[in-house]
C-alpha positions as CSV (number, residue, x, y, z in Angstrom):
1,X,23.9,-19.2,25.4
2,X,24.1,-20.2,21.8
3,X,21.9,-23.1,22.4
4,X,19.3,-21.0,24.2
5,X,19.3,-18.5,21.2
6,X,18.9,-21.4,18.8
7,X,16.0,-22.8,20.8
8,X,14.3,-19.4,20.8
9,X,14.7,-18.9,17.0
10,X,13.4,-22.4,16.3
11,X,10.4,-22.0,18.6
12,X,9.6,-18.6,17.0
13,X,9.9,-20.1,13.5
14,X,7.7,-23.1,14.5
15,X,4.9,-20.7,15.5
16,X,5.3,-18.3,12.5
17,X,3.6,-18.6,9.2
18,X,4.4,-17.1,5.8
19,X,1.7,-15.6,3.7
20,X,1.6,-14.0,0.3
21,X,-1.0,-11.8,-1.5
22,X,-1.4,-8.3,-2.7
23,X,-3.6,-5.6,-4.1
24,X,-4.6,-4.5,-7.6
25,X,-6.0,-1.0,-8.0
26,X,-7.6,0.9,-10.8
27,X,-9.2,4.4,-11.0
28,X,-10.7,6.3,-13.9
29,X,-11.7,10.0,-13.7
30,X,-13.4,11.9,-16.4
31,X,-14.4,15.6,-16.7
32,X,-16.9,17.0,-19.1
33,X,-18.2,20.5,-19.8
34,X,-21.5,20.8,-21.7
35,X,-21.3,17.1,-22.6
36,X,-17.8,17.6,-24.2
37,X,-14.9,15.7,-22.6
38,X,-12.2,18.0,-21.2
39,X,-10.0,15.2,-20.0
40,X,-9.9,11.7,-18.6
41,X,-7.4,10.0,-16.3
42,X,-6.5,6.3,-15.7
43,X,-4.4,5.0,-12.9
44,X,-3.4,1.4,-12.3
45,X,-1.3,-0.3,-9.5
46,X,-0.1,-3.8,-8.9
47,X,1.3,-4.4,-5.3
48,X,2.2,-8.0,-4.5
49,X,3.2,-8.6,-0.9
50,X,4.7,-11.2,1.3
51,X,4.4,-11.4,5.1
52,X,5.5,-13.4,8.1
53,X,3.0,-14.0,11.0
54,X,5.0,-13.7,14.2
55,X,2.0,-14.6,16.5
56,X,-1.7,-14.0,16.7
57,X,-1.2,-10.3,17.1
58,X,1.8,-9.2,14.9
59,X,2.8,-9.7,11.3
60,X,5.7,-8.1,9.4
61,X,5.3,-7.7,5.6
62,X,6.6,-5.9,2.5
63,X,4.8,-4.7,-0.6
64,X,6.9,-4.3,-3.7
65,X,5.0,-3.0,-6.8
66,X,4.3,-1.0,-9.8
67,X,2.0,1.9,-10.7
68,X,1.0,3.6,-13.9
69,X,-0.8,6.8,-14.4
70,X,-2.2,8.7,-17.4
71,X,-3.3,12.4,-17.7
72,X,-3.1,13.2,-14.0
73,X,-0.9,14.4,-11.2
74,X,-1.6,11.5,-8.9
75,X,0.8,8.5,-9.1
76,X,0.6,5.5,-6.7
77,X,-1.5,7.5,-4.4
78,X,0.9,10.4,-4.2
79,X,0.2,13.9,-5.6
80,X,3.1,14.7,-7.8
81,X,4.0,18.4,-8.3
82,X,3.6,18.1,-12.2
83,X,0.8,17.2,-14.5
84,X,1.8,14.4,-16.8
85,X,0.6,12.4,-19.8
86,X,2.1,9.1,-18.7
87,X,4.0,8.1,-15.7
88,X,5.4,4.9,-14.2
89,X,6.5,4.2,-10.6
90,X,8.2,1.6,-8.4
91,X,6.9,1.2,-4.8
92,X,8.4,-0.3,-1.7
93,X,6.3,-0.5,1.5
94,X,7.6,-2.5,4.6
95,X,5.1,-2.5,7.4
96,X,4.1,-4.0,10.7
97,X,0.5,-5.2,11.2
98,X,-1.1,-5.2,14.6
99,X,-4.3,-7.2,14.9
100,X,-6.3,-5.7,17.8
101,X,-9.6,-7.6,17.5
102,X,-11.2,-10.7,16.1
103,X,-14.8,-11.7,15.6
104,X,-15.4,-15.1,14.1
105,X,-13.7,-15.1,10.7
106,X,-13.1,-11.3,10.8
107,X,-10.0,-9.6,12.1
108,X,-9.5,-5.9,12.6
109,X,-6.0,-4.5,12.3
110,X,-3.8,-1.5,11.8
111,X,-0.8,-1.5,9.4
112,X,2.0,1.0,10.4
113,X,4.9,1.5,8.1
114,X,7.1,3.3,5.6
115,X,6.4,3.7,1.9
116,X,8.8,4.8,-0.8
117,X,7.8,5.6,-4.4
118,X,10.1,6.5,-7.3
119,X,8.2,7.7,-10.4
120,X,9.3,8.7,-13.8
121,X,7.2,11.1,-15.8
122,X,7.5,10.3,-19.5
123,X,9.0,13.2,-21.4
124,X,10.5,14.7,-18.2
125,X,14.2,14.2,-17.4
126,X,13.5,14.3,-13.6
127,X,12.1,11.5,-11.4
128,X,9.7,12.0,-8.6
129,X,10.7,10.6,-5.2
130,X,8.2,10.3,-2.4
131,X,8.0,8.7,1.0
132,X,5.2,8.3,3.5
133,X,4.8,7.3,7.1
134,X,1.3,6.0,7.7
135,X,-1.1,4.0,9.9
136,X,-3.8,2.4,7.9
137,X,-6.8,0.6,9.5
138,X,-8.1,-2.5,7.9
139,X,-10.3,-5.6,8.1
140,X,-9.6,-9.1,6.9
141,X,-12.0,-12.0,6.4
142,X,-10.8,-15.7,6.4
143,X,-12.4,-17.6,3.5
144,X,-10.6,-20.7,4.8
145,X,-7.5,-21.6,6.8
146,X,-5.4,-20.8,3.7
147,X,-7.2,-18.0,1.9
148,X,-8.3,-14.6,3.1
149,X,-9.6,-11.2,1.8
150,X,-8.3,-7.8,3.2
151,X,-9.5,-4.2,2.9
152,X,-8.0,-0.9,4.0
153,X,-9.9,2.3,4.5
154,X,-8.0,5.6,4.6
155,X,-5.7,6.3,7.5
156,X,-3.3,8.7,9.1
157,X,-0.3,9.7,7.0
158,X,2.6,12.2,6.6
159,X,4.1,12.3,3.1
160,X,6.9,14.2,1.3
161,X,7.2,14.4,-2.5
162,X,10.2,15.9,-4.5
163,X,10.3,16.4,-8.3
164,X,13.3,18.3,-9.6
165,X,13.5,21.4,-7.3
166,X,9.8,21.3,-6.3
167,X,9.0,19.8,-2.9
168,X,5.7,19.3,-1.2
169,X,4.7,17.7,2.1
170,X,1.5,17.1,3.9
171,X,-0.4,15.4,6.6
172,X,-3.6,13.5,5.9
173,X,-6.3,12.2,8.2
174,X,-8.9,10.6,6.0
175,X,-11.5,7.8,6.0
176,X,-13.0,8.7,2.6
177,X,-14.7,6.1,0.4
178,X,-12.2,6.8,-2.4
179,X,-9.4,5.5,-0.3
180,X,-10.6,1.9,0.0
181,X,-8.3,-0.8,-1.2
182,X,-9.0,-4.5,-1.6
183,X,-6.7,-7.5,-1.7
184,X,-6.3,-11.2,-1.1
185,X,-3.7,-13.4,0.5
186,X,-2.8,-17.1,0.8
187,X,-1.2,-18.7,4.0
188,X,1.6,-21.2,3.5
């Protein structure tokens, strides 16, 4: 029985492949009234990830990253229940990728997973904690056997955010153009 289990693990590992990559995000918003700037906001995120290709259909992966926001109430894609001058966040996002179609060098997939964010608003003694369960569709393009590009567009998500005693939750079904993310990965 032990030998059978060992053979199964070795054969699974022989067919599997590790990959690493990630996403970098930046957004800038500005509001003016009669050509006078009311406010502007900058948001930045860095989300490296590592994954394990189980077979042609399934991958398991995790993103661990950082986000920074200025003059906003959006941090790492979450609407935080307070406006802030500066905020920083830690993000953890394990997920399962299901590739449902391929056409040449293009692959179409859906990532389903859980995301956690812990954000600290500068000047506030409380942290924001948020989690999300989501399914995000995407497309990848293989530049070569080792290098690929990936993009996500919107998705379906349920999220919960808590800051001190303020709590908010919501459901989102969106495929808006402002929810596009781009990334790259390398196969090992």
